[in-house]
C-alpha positions, -999 to +999 in steps of 0.1 A: -003-003-002+009+030-011+019+055+023+027+094+023+058+090+031+069+063+000+050+078-032+053+060-060+035+086-087+048+108-109+038+130-130+055+150-160+037+182-179+051+186-210+031+221-222+036+220-257+007+224-287+007+230-321-023+243-314-048+259-286-076+247-292-109+270-280-122+255-254-087+246-242-076+262-209-049+233-194-009+257-188+002+249-228+020+272-252+015+270-287+040+272-321+068+281-289+091+251-300+115+274-295+112+267-256+117+233-259+157+232-250+149+254-223+118+234-210+145+203-209+170+221-194+148+237-164+131+196-160+162+190-156+171+211-128+135+211-112+143+174-108+180+172-100+180+178-065+159+145-058+180+109-057+184+078-080+162+046-083+131+051-068+105+030-078+074+040-097+041+021-095+030+049-120+038+072-146+024+094-167+028+122-191+003+151-196-001+184-218-005+201-237+009+168-264+040+153-254+043+131-282+047+172-298+081+164-290+108+151-316+113+116-314+153+138-300+134+155-274+115+129-260+147+106-249+169+135-238+131+138-219+127+102-211+167+109-196+159+131-173+130+110-159+149+078-152+185+094-139+165+094-108+134+070-111+125+034-121+097+012-129+082-012-105+081-046-127+035-045-128+042-008-136+018+014-158+035+046-181+007+068-195+017+092-222-017+117-238-011+119-276-027+142-303-034+116-332-016+131-361+016+131-339+017+094-342+036+080-367+045+047-367+084+062-364+068+077-330+044+048-317+075+025-319+103+044-303+078+051-270+071+019-273+110+006-267+106+038-244+085+016-223+054+029-229+024+010-222-007+036-218-020+062-247-044+086-240-053+095-273-070+126-276-098+124-303-124+142-291-151+129-317-158+115-347-180+139-365-161+159-389-182+191-377-176+186-342-138+179-352-137+215-371-155+230-347-134+224-320-108+237-336-093+195-344-070+191-366-075+150-374-107+136-398-126+111-382-105+089-406-070+100-396-088+088-363-094+046-379-060+040-389-039+055-366-054+045-331-054+005-351-015+012-365-010+024-322-031-008-311-009-029-328+018-021-303+003-005-272-031-024-270-039+003-237-051+028-255-078+052-240-094+078-256-106+112-245-143+122-262-166+152-257-203+163-258-229+186-255-206+209-278-227+231-299-246+219-334-243+184-320-272+157-318-279+131-298-280+106-329-248+129-336-230+114-302-241+078-303-220+075-334-193+083-321-194+061-293-199+036-314-173+042-337-154+040-309-162+008-298-163-005-329-118+000-320-125-021-293-103+005-270-107-010-230-111+027-218-125+059-228-135+091-216-165+111-222-166+151-202-193+178-211-177+208-227-174+235-201-166+268-219-136+289-195-131+324-189-101+333-206-102+311-237-119+319-269-150+304-266-156+322-236-153+355-251-171+338-281-205+320-264-203+355-247-207+377-280-237+348-290-215+331-310-231+296-301-246+280-271-245+249-248-264+229-258-297+227-230-294+209-199-315+183-208-295+173-243-264+175-221-280+147-195-289+124-226-262+124-241-241+112-203-271+089-196-269+073-234-224+071-234-234+053-191-258+026-207-241+023-240-207+014-227-220-010-202-234-031-224-202-031-244-185-040-218-173-008-208-175-004-173-181+034-150-158+027-123-153+072-125-177+092-133-161+102-169-142+071-173-150+036-188-132+009-191-126-032-197-114-046-161-080-047-154-078-011-185-087+014-153-062+042-157-040+034-123-024+067-121-052+091-120-068+064-094-040+081-070-052+113-073-092+098-064-081+079-037-054+103-018-024+093-017+005+107-026+025+117-058+056+139-074+043+170-098+075+187-122+065+209-145+046+241-151+013+238-134+024+207-122+008+198-088+020+171-063+010+158-030+039+148-007+037+145+035+003+153+036+014+189+017-004+198-021+021+221-038+014+239-073+036+250-098+038+283-114+012+282-145+024+305-161+053+287-191+070+315-194+073+322-156+081+288-144+113+285-163+124+319-152+119+307-116+141+273-124+165+290-148+173+312-115+177+286-089+142+305-072+115+284-062+087+274-090+062+264-066+033+291-067+008+271-038+014+252-006-017+243+018-006+217+043-039+199+049-057+200+081-068+169+088-105+173+084-093+193+053-084+164+040-116+142+049-134+163+040-118+164+007-111+126+003-151+124+001-150+149-025-129+126-046-138+091-036-178+099-044-164+102-082-149+069-079-186+048-091-175+019-057-181+050-040-164+052-003-161+023+021-174+038+052-150+018+078-118+022+056-129+062+059-131+066+093-093+046+098-075+062+076-087+102+083-101+098+115-137+103+109-171+097+098-191+104+073-220+112+095-194+137+116-181+151+087-215+159+060-250+142+086-272+171+070-254+169+035-253+129+038-296+128+050-300+157+020-288+140-009-299+107+002-337+119+004-331+129-027-318+102-044-287+112-055-265+096-029-263+056-018-258+044+011-251+009+026-241-007+059-206-004+038-207+021+019-214+058+004-216+062-031-236+082-056-263+071-076-270+071-114-289+105-108-263+119-083-234+115-118-259+137-129-256+162-103-222+154-087-213+189-086-247+205-066-234+171-039-196+185-035-212+217-025-230+203-003-206+185+008-186+217+013 
């Protein structure tokens, strides 16, 4: 079992993309490949105080688009990582990828480097939706690339977005059918949200488009629950579905409140009960690391009750819910001691289900998870 003193998971943020999609508010820079060498130097410097041979059960490279880096640049990044970390025998090494970055040569390189899980930003199989989302691939290309990828790395996950302006329920159903047709073992589905500061925010404020009504978005989510379950992909977290044994082990570390390292701009770490957040600005992160200053912009040692409440919020994301006895043993609080009124109210509303052993969201609760969280907080 993981312990607060011995994290066995690490996240590395690679903040480079060819294009920033209009809905994206992640920490990244587009069309700034001249910064990659400085980024690699800074990453080497940020990790320099680590020891050697630190064993990891899960390693995750996210972005941005890690596969935007060339093979030579990825080689350098992997050298930096593995000068400090080594993978356990039963490891999960994930990397996020954009479909058009995955040439046969790069897929072979990833395979040879130990990558055994790829999270692919497909988003849709509908050409009109892909155009709206400003994606650079076409539906036909997805089938070819995924087939090529799975012949080398079978543990492939697809990210899909629903509730997109102009998207019909039938269109969403077809996207899910296309995804399942590829025999993918893991699918993540996300309702489109418009974040302040993105170009989509400005366009929506100007009335250039409107998100679908909540009822349609709910119908899309409910169809995904039923259809993917029938296809053998179990709903194990609010937005995630997997065949047995293909759940994302790295994300489970976050959802179950275990410690992890985090490197790169915007990356968070949770070590010895302290949560730290690196500066989200890529330029500021680079300057701070290059100057020998700390890139950390926020740091918080979680009080026992705060840790417990946070564990409720993350634990409810998992469809298995929260084991009441294990929760009390680990955090020192009874669930009802922390959130008696919120639990009772949401159970009566049919959003939470409580058994002798567990507390979990109902199917209706998954649709209204944010309101349940607000009640608990």
